[in-house]
N, C-alpha and C positions, 0 to 999 in steps of 0.2 A: 619450669618453678623449680630453687632449690629445694631439696630436702632432706640434704643429709644433716648430718645429725651435728656439727657443730652452726647450721644453719638453716633451722625448722622450716620458719619464712620470713618475709619481709617480711610480713605485715609482725609478725612478732620480735626482730630486729631492730624495726624503727618504733616501736612505742608501746618498747618498756622498761625506756626511760628512765620517767619518774616511778617503777614498780622495785617492790622485795627484790634484794637479786636473787631471792631462786629464779624469777623468772629470765636474768640471766644467765646462770648458770644452767640448763637443763642440758646442755649437750655433757656436761660432769660426769653424770649416771650412766653407766649402761646398765646398770636391773632392769629387772623385768616384771611384767605379771600378764596372766595369762585372760586379763578385762574382761569388763562390765557386768553388767548382770542384767536380765528382763525378769521379776515376778509380780505377781498381782500384788495389790495396796490391799496390805492389811496392817493391823493393829500393831504398834512395835511394844515387845516382851520383855518382863522384868528377867534378869541373869535369873538363869537355872529354870527355866520354863520352861513348858513340858514339848514343850516343840522349837524348831532351830530360829534361829531369826532371822531376819531378810539378811539378804549375803551385798548390801551396800557395797560402795568402795571407799578406799580411804580418802575424804575428800583434807581441804584446808594443801595447805605449802609443808608439812611435817615428811620427816622421814618415813612416814608409813602411809603418804599420800600418791594419791593415782599421778597426782605430774610427776613426783619422782622415781615412780617407778612400771616407767610407760612407752621407755625408750624401742623397747622390744617389738610392741607394735608400731613405733611410727618406723624402724626397718623395712619391716614387714612390708607396709603399706606402700614402702616408699619401691620395694622391687614389684609387688602387684600392678603397681600404679599404668605404668602401658598397657599389658590388661584390660585391666577395668578403662585408661581412654579413646582404646578403639571404637566401643559400641559410641561413644557418647560423640566422637567423628561425626556416625553415621547418623543420628536422629534426626529426621525428617523436621519434626515438630518443629524445630529452630528457624525454618526456615519461614512456616507459617505465621501469622497474622498475631503473635501471642504478646500478648501482653505485658505478664509478668509469668516470668520462672521460678518455679521453684524446691529446693533441693534440700533432701531433709536426711538429718544421721539419727538412725535408729538404734537406742542405744550411747548414748554420747559420751557418758560421764564427763569429769570434769579431763581441764588444763588443753594442753594446747595443741595433741592429736587430734583432735576432729576438728578444731579451727582447719588445722592442715593439709585437711582431709578435703571438707569443703571448699576450702578457698582452690584448690588443685581442678577439682569437677567446676567450679563456675567457670574460672579466668580459661579452661580450654572451650567451654561453649561461648566464651565472649571473643574468644582467638576464632573460633568457627562461623559467627555470624559476619553477617554483608554487612560491606557496607551503608550508616545510617541512621535511624535512629535505633538506639537500643532497647529491647524491655529492659524491666527492674527486673532487678533478684530479689528473691527472699530466701534463706536457709532459715531452719525449724531445727535448732537442738535438744533429742528430744530420748527423755527416761524415764525413770521413778519419782514420782514426788520426793523419798526420800537423798537425790541425787543434790547435789556441791553445786548446787547450776552460780551460787553466788561467786562460788572460787573461779568457777569458766568464764563468769560475764568481766573481770577484771582483767582479763584477755586482751581484751575491742579497747580500743583507746576511748578516751573518754570526749565523743561528738557532744553538741548541741544537742535539743530537746527536740527541735523544730524540724534537725535536718534527715535524723535515723538515717543515718548514713554511717556502716561501719566498714569495715578494710582496708588496705592500704590503697594511696592516690591513684592508681587504673586498675584498682576494681570493690566501688562499693553497693554492698547491699545488706538489707533487710534482715535483721540477725534477731528468733527467738526462742524464749524457751516453750520447752512442752513437756510439759511431764503428763503422764502418763504410761499404764504397759502398752507394748509392740506387739500383745499379741491379739489386739482389740483395735477396734478402729479410733482412727488419732485425730486424719482429716478427712475434709468433705469429700464427695466421689469427684472422678478428677477433676486432680488438683494439681497432684506430687506430679514434676518433671522425670527425675531423678530420685529414687528410694536407696540407699545404702546403710549399712549393720553392719559393723567391722569388732569381733568378739566380743560379743554380744546373745548368741541364740542360742551358746550354750550351754544359757543361766534358765531352768528352768522356771516356768510359769511358777511353780507349787510341787513341792515333797511329795510322790504319792503315798496318799494317808495308808495304804494297806501293810506298805513296809513296816506301822506302828502294830496294827493288829498280830499279834502272839496267837493267834489261834491259823493265823495263813499261811502258808507256806511262803510269801516274800518277806515274812515279817524277816526284820534286819540281823533282832538282835544289837548284841553290843558291838556294834563295829558300827566306823562311821565310813572307811575309803571304799569304794565301790569294789573293790583289786580281790576282797575275802566276799561278797555278795556269790549269793547263789544262783541261779539260771532263773528263777522265779520272781528275786528282788531284780534283776536287771532289763524282764521281761514288765515289771511294771513302768521304774524310767522311760524304759521305752516306747511302750503305748503314750506316759504323760507328755513324751519329746514326739509321739508322731503326732499327736493333739495339738501341740501349743506350733509344731510348724504352720500345721496346716492351718490349722485359727489368724498365722502370721499370714501366709501365701492370701489366703481369703482377701483378708483384711486390706491387702495392697492392693488387689487386683479391684479393688471398689477404689482406693485412693489414688490411683494412679489414669492420668493421661494415657492415649494408647501410645503409643510409639515411646515411654517413655522405659530409661535404662532405669535397672534395679540390682545393685552388687551386693554380695552377703558376703561375707567373712565369720566361720566359725568352725570351734574345732570338730573333728572324728577320730573314728579308728577302724584299721580295715580288718580287724578279729573282734569276733560277737563277742566268746567265751572263753578265758576267762575276760573280765574288763580290766583291760590297760591301757594308761594313757601316757604315760613317762616313765621316767627313771628312780622317780621318790617315793612310787604308791604308798609302799609302805612302812615308809619311814616316819610320818605323826602318827601314824596310831601307834608303833612302838612306844615312842615318849610318852604317849597319854597315856597309855595301861603301868607304863613306871610309873608318872603321877599320883594314878590309882595305888600300885602296892605299897608305896611312901605315905594317905592316905591325905596328901594333896586336892585331889580331885575325887569327889563321887563318884563311885562306878555308876549309878543310875544317872546323873546329871550328861556322861558323855554316853549312854547306852540310847538319850533322848537328842542327841546334837547325827543330822546330818545334813547329809552337800544338796544345794541346790543344780549341781553345776552338772553336766553329764558330756560328755561326747558320744555323738550320735556312729551306729553304726552306718559304716559309709552304704552300703547297701537297704537301706529304712531309707536313708535321704536320699537318694535316686528315686528309688519304685513313690516319693511324696513329691518330688519335683514331676515325675514322669506322672502324675497324676496330673499335673497344672499344664499338661502343653497345654490346652488351648487356650491357656489365658497369658501363657512364657513360653517365649524361644530363647529357649536357653542358648546364648551364643561363646559360652566358657563355661567352664568345668571342669578346674583339675584342686590335685593334694598336693599341699607343699611343707617342707617342715618350717618351726618357729624353732626358729635357732634360739636358747635362753639365754649363753655368754660366747664370744667370740674364744676360741680355740688358742691356747697357750696359759692358761690361769692353774694354779695352785689350788692345789684340795682348799685350802684354807681364802682362797678364793672365790671357790667353784659355792660353798659352803655360802659365805656370808651372801653368793647374789640367788641362790636358791631359795637364800631363809626372807632375803626384800622383797623376792618374787612373790611371795606365799604369803609375808605381812601387807603388802597392799590390796592381797585378795581377799585377807581373812582376821587380820587385828579387831576391825569394825564388829563381826559375828562373832569371836572369839569371847571378847571383853563382855560380851551383851550376852551369852549366855554362860564363857563359864570364871566370868570376874578380869579387871583389867590385871590381878598380880598374880595368878594361875599363870593369865596371857603370856608374861613375862616369864614366868620359870619355861613355860614352852619355848617359847623365843629362843632361851639359850640353850636350851636343851638341842633341840631342833640340829640349831647349827654347831654343835658340837658332832652330832649322832649324823651329821651330813658330811660330818670332815671328816670322819672315822672311817663312812663310807667311801669316801672317793679315793683316800690315800690308799683304803688294803684292795680296793678293784671291787668290794660288792656292791656296791652303785658303778653306772657306767650309763653314763650321756654318749651314744653312739648312734647311728642311723638306725638301728634299733628302736632306739628312747627317745627319738624327740616325739614332742608332738608334733601331730597332724592337722591341720588347719586345710576345708577344703576353700576353692574359693568360688564363687558362678556369680557368672553376668545374665545377666536375661534381660531380654525385651518388651514388654508391654504388648501384644498384641493388642 
């Protein structure tokens, strides 16, 4: 299957002729974002509320959308799919009398990446089936209720309401949106044959409440970025991340059929403390503080904003995975760098790509918390700060500063 940037998948090429130009120009942007989110369902909050709003990704087709800012994830999965597909080739359950094969993408977000990933798996399954009558395929696209499923569904071709078919001419499957939190049960027992989650599990189900408690040693204070956090704050995040990962694996263990395959792709870090995951950890905090000093943003408003994103300490993840060894057999486990942009860009181009990356992730939550005007000012200043850093060398994007992504492929025992 062709998964290059110039031709995301045959399905998209064949069935976007009547859609807006954004669908035809997905390969024109090489900006990236670290994507989606998985958090508990809570009520929406007004700008300036005491707690941070849900980290939903930018919907629609605009410049801040996930659609326009997720080529990096697509490129990463293209490199990783050979690792993922080998266990699919060895799935014994496809040799049994199975009427319906179900594939689920947990934390799918919106846009073509999830369709490409799911169809890659389905095509491989179909190729491996012996001649004769094929089972029917069902694909579930799962994410939070707030996800822009409408944009996702627009990428499917228009078909007869009676046919239920999706996909290209040589691949038919039933597509279903499944809203909810992946940190709990979504599907019936022993019903899922292939489960994947890409770039979603580094979003926690909730922010640890203890970091808001001024009387607790884990109190995070006026900072937003975890690079400034104390060991107690990191411990609180680590505890919540541990709970979430265990809940995720518990749910999947119940939902998956014996012999089913699970693929997980999410951010990690190799150093426990101090917390650091990339080259621009401190830049955003500096810009917000400048805006506070100028009276553009209230200090208490900034203080109340905390992040749901947490890249787990690799050893913590390994301990959790090992504790589930009676349920899952690990086939592959390795860490790979996430390349934010291609080499050889100018400082201005690097800054623009990083801003685009962050816009896709944070614009919705920033506007909900700080308001649209303050958010727009932040992005303008953030880009200029990044350009200065890349120009004078105070910000570097080298092997020591890449985002690190863990890839796990496991089989349900």
